[in-house]
N, C-alpha and C positions, 0 to 999 in steps of 0.2 A: 427485305427479309423482316418478318415480324418477330416479336419478342419470343413467342412460344416456339417458333421454328429455331431460333438461335439457341434456346435452352436445350432443345432436344439434340441438336448437333454437338453442342458443347459437352453434354452428358455422355454422348457416344465417344467423343474424343478422349475425355478423361478416363472412361472405362478401358479404352485401349491402352492408355498409358500405364494402367495398373496391372496389365497382364504379366504374369510371372511364369517361370518354368521350373520344374523340379530339378534338384541336384542329385545326381546319381553317385553314391559313394561306393568306392571299391574297398574290399577287405584288406586290412593291413597296410593302408597307404598313408594315413594321417592320424595325428592326435591333436585335439583342440583343447586349449587350456585357458583359464581365466580365473579371476578372483570373484567370489560371490559378493553380492551387495550386502547381505545380511551377516551379522556376527553373532557369536555366542558368548556367554559369560563364564568365567572361572572364578570361584570364590575360595580363598584360602581358609581351610577349616580351623586354623589356629588363630589367625589375626582377623579374619573376616574381610580382608581386603579383596576387592574384585578386580579382574583384569579382562581385557577383551581378547577373544579368540577369533581370528580371521580364517576364512575358509577358501582354500585353493581347490578348484574343481577341474578335473580332466575327463575327457570322454573320447572313445573311439567311435567316430561317426557311423561306421557301417553297422556295428552291433549295438551301439548306444551303451556299451559297457562303461561304467562310471567309476571314478575315484575321487575321494575327498580327503584333504589333509588339513588339520587345524594348525595354525601358527600364531605366535604372539605378536607379530608385526607383519608388515608387507614390504620389508626391506629386501635388499639384494640377496643376502645369504639365505633368508627364509624362502624366497622364491626359488632359488637353486636347490635347496634341500628338499623342497616339496616335489620338484621334478625327479630327484633321485629316488624318493619314496614311490613316486608314481610309476617309474620304470620297473621297480622291484615288484610292485603290485600287478602290473600288466604281464610281467615276465618276458618282456621283449620291447623293441622300439619300432618305429615306423620311419620311412624316408622323410616325411613332412611333419613339422611341428608348427601348428598354426596358433598364434597368440594375438593378444591385443597389443596396442602401442604403448605399453607401460615403459617407464624409464628403466625399470629393472631388466627389461629385455631389449628394447629398441631405443636408440639414441635419437635417430632422425628418420622420418618416413615422408619424403617430399612427394608432391604430385608427379614430378618428373625427376629422373635421376635414380641413383642407387640408394637402397635402404642401408642405413648405418646401424649395425647391431652393437649391443653392449659386448665388450670383450669376454667377460666371464660367461655370458649366456651363449655366445657363439662357441666358446670352448666346451661347454657342457653338451651342446648339440653335436659337435664334432665327435665327442667321446662316445656318443650313442648312435653315431652314423646317421644323423638327422640334419635336415636343412630347415632353418627357421624361416617361416613365411608369414609375416605379420599381415593381419587383415587391414584393409584400407581404413584410414581415419574416418570415424563416425559411420562405418559401414558394418553393423552387427551381422548382416546377412552373409558376410564373408565367412563367418563361423557359426552357422545357425545351430549346430548340434550342441556346442558349448553353451551358447546363450539359452537354449531350451533346457539343457540338463542343469545349468546353474539355477534356473528358476525352479525346476522340479525338485532338485536336491535341497535347495534352500527351504522350500516350503515343507518338504517331507521331513527334513532334519528338525526344523523348528517344531513341527508337530510331535515328532518322536522324542525330542529332548526337553520339551517344555516342563515336564514334571520331575526332571532330574537336576541335581546340583553336582557340579564337578569341582573337585578340589585341586586338580593339577592338569597340565596339558596332556600328560601321559594317560591319565584317566579318561579324559575326553577323547583322545585318539583311539583308545581301546573300544570305547562305546561306538564311535563312528565306524570303526572296522566291522564290528558286529552288525551295525545297521546296513552297511554297504552289502554284506552278503545277502541279507534279506531283500534289499532294494533291487539288486541286480538279478535276483531270482524270481521277481514278480513277473507273471505272464504279460506279454504284450496285449494291448486291447485290439489292435488292428492288424496284427501279423502273428504268425505261429511262433511258439517258443517264448523265450525270455532273453534278456540281455546276456545272462550267463551262458545259456545253451547256445546261442548264436556265436558268442565269443569263443567258447571252447570248441565248438564244432567246425566253424568256418574261418574265424579270424586269427585265433592264436597260432595255428600252424604257419601262418604267413608272416608273422612278426619277425623282425631281425633279431638274432640272438644277442643277448646282452654281453658286454665285454667282461673278461674274467674279473676285473677289479672295478668296483663302483666308482663313479666320479667323486673326487674329493673337493669339497667346496673350499675355495681359497679366498683370502683377503688380499687386496692389492694396496701397495704403497708406491706412489709415483714420484719420480724426480729426485731420488737420493744421489748425492754426489759421492764418488769414490775418492777417498782421502789418499794422501801421499804414501801411506803405509799399505796401500792396496787393499784396504778394508772399507766396508760400508756399515753404517750404524743402523741398528734396529732394536727397539725395546731395551735400551741401555747396554746392548752387547754389540760385538763386532764380527762381521763375516767377510772372508777374503773374496776378492774379485781378481781375475787375471790382470797382471800389472800393466798390460797394454791399455787398459781402460782407466788408468789413474787420471782424475780430473773430469771424467765423463759423468753424465747422469744416467742412472739405471732405475729400473722398476723392480719391486720386490713382490713376489707371489708367495703368500704365506699360507701353509696348510696346518693341519693339526700337529704334524710331526716334522715337516720339512719347510725349508725356505729356499725358494728358487729365485735366482737373480737373472733378469732379462734386460735386453736392450734392443729396441726396435723389433719386437716380436721374435727375437732370437734368444734362446736360453744360453747363458754364459756358464753357469755352474749351479750346483745344488748342495745345500748344507742340511745337516740334521739340526733341527731347531733346538736351541739351548733352553733349559728349563726356565719357566717364568720367574723363579726365585733368583736366577743368576743375574749378576750385575757386573758390567765392565769385564766380561769374559770374551775370549777370542775363539772363533771357529775358523781354522786356517787349513786350507789345502796347500801343501808345499809347492805344488806345480803352479799355483797362482802367482808366486812371488819370483822376482828376478834374483839371480845369484848375488847381485850387488846389495840388495836390500832384503836378504833372506831373514825372515822373522823367526825368533826362537822364544818359546815361553819362558817366563821367569820362574825359577825354582831355587832351592837352597844353594845348589852348586854354583849357579850363575851369580847369585847375590854375594856369596863368599869370595868368588874370584874378583869381583869389583871391590869388595872391602879390602882384600889383600893388596890390591894395587894402590889403595889410598894409604894404608899404614897398619901397624900391628894393633894399635888401640882401637881403631875403627873395626878391624877384624874381630877383636874381642867383643865389642858392643854387638855386632851382628850375630856372632856365635851365641851370646847370651839371649838375644831375642828369639832365636830358633830353639834354644834349650828350654825356654819358658812355655812354649806351646806344645800341645799334644800332637798336632799335625803340622808338618812343615808348611803346608799351604796357608795356614792361618798366620804365619809369621812373614810371609812374602811381602804383603803390603806395608806393615810397620818397618821392615828392613829397607824397602825402597824409599820410604819417606825419609829415612835417615840418609841413605846414600845419595839421594838427589839434592841434598844440601850442598854437595861438592860442586854442583853446577851453578848454584846461586852465589856461593862464596868462593871456595877453592878447595882442592884436595887437602892442602896443608892445614888450612884453617879448620876443616872438619876433623882432621886427625888431632889437632890441638884441643878442640872442643870435646872430643871423645875422651881424651886423656883427663881433662878437668872433670868431666861428668863421672868418670869411673872413680874419682877420688871421694865423691860424696854419695853416689847412688850405686847400689849393687848391680842393677840391670837397667842402664839408661835407655831411654826411648827418645823419640822425636820431641816430646814435650819437655825433656830436660836439655837436650842438645841445641834445639832451635833457639831458645832464649839466650844461651851463651853466645852464639854467633851473632844474634841480633844486637846484643848489648856490647859486643866487642870484648868480652872477658877473655876470649881466647888469644887476643893479641897483647894482653897486659904483660909488661916486662920486656917487650921488644922495643927498647929505646936505642936509637943510633948512638955510636960511640961519641959523637961530637955534641950530644944533647946538652952538656954543661955549658957550651958556648952561648946558649940561648938565655942564660940567666942563672944567678947563684942560687935562687930558690926554686930550682926546677922540679923539686919533689923527687922522691925515690920510689914512687909506686908505678912509674912508667905509664900511667893512664893519660898523661899529657905533659906539656911543657908550660911552666909558669914563669912569666917574665919578672925580673927583679925590680925593686923599687926605683932604681936609678933610671929605668926606662921611662918612668912616668914623672920624674922630678921636674923636668922642664916643660911639661904639658900645661897649657893654659896661659903661659907667659906671652 
């Protein structure tokens, strides 16, 4: 075979390899999503600082109806919030959600075996009755509509916004929404109508109705251990967990107003999220605790009951602490600081220290009583009856026993 003959046959072979077939899209079946490669700038009008705005792009392949959402990053929550805004823009969802293999959506996409989805992304898709179908790795033709619309939207946006300066993300979002209306209304070049007319006339009626409540984007905290008091810590506060899970590890799903405690994809309980300003506060469901370890919040009555068990002077100190504060809640922590000294020393020593403190301070606090116990002033004068047997110069202040001179007379001989 000559060289010329070989080249002709090889060219024919290569041409056959490049044969493609068109993809027929059905109305209301899928949404394709992706991040645009191009970014826009936001400039603070006061400081002059600039930040990058990333573009999330979504398209319905049948009508080519598009949506663009600007975000300040490409993190998990921004990805999810962009999807929520997308569904609101479309006014419905589709059974299929075709995405790229980003870590914000897909954890693992092997050549063989099952695709492993991000928990949060799978939860969002389930909320909108959709199944996530990632395109194959390095196969952009698996989502050609998104790839094409990303390019068109990026170029068109860049041209439309090049002479504008935006001072905030909201300002940029408003401008993009106005541009989207114009972009989707442009007539097609090779088919009748426009993206908007085809969407409203043929595709929108086939979309799945949105759920009554929009998906709430959650933060996840993994591997928190349930303490012996049947509570788990989050953001300096405590939330109760059913006592059967004491010692186990649980995952926390945190929303704008709620905190959900889960274990192995099972929801154990839900709490109202405590304010960000709260610290060392407890959110407790009574049913979560066993009868033997039933938890009660600390209040004035409970503090006074503890003080009365210690003694009258301690009760007086605690009463004065509550009388000084405008709200009882403000005196709970100072009162507990005093009462807990009985665990470190003893109830009797705390009672003695309170008695001494009341002699010199009108309203004693921990700062007055703690040093008395630490220095042992509360036990001054408590000398055993036989203390005189230890030496004639034993002293009369009771702070200790001093040996007489006779004890040292024969030392060194």
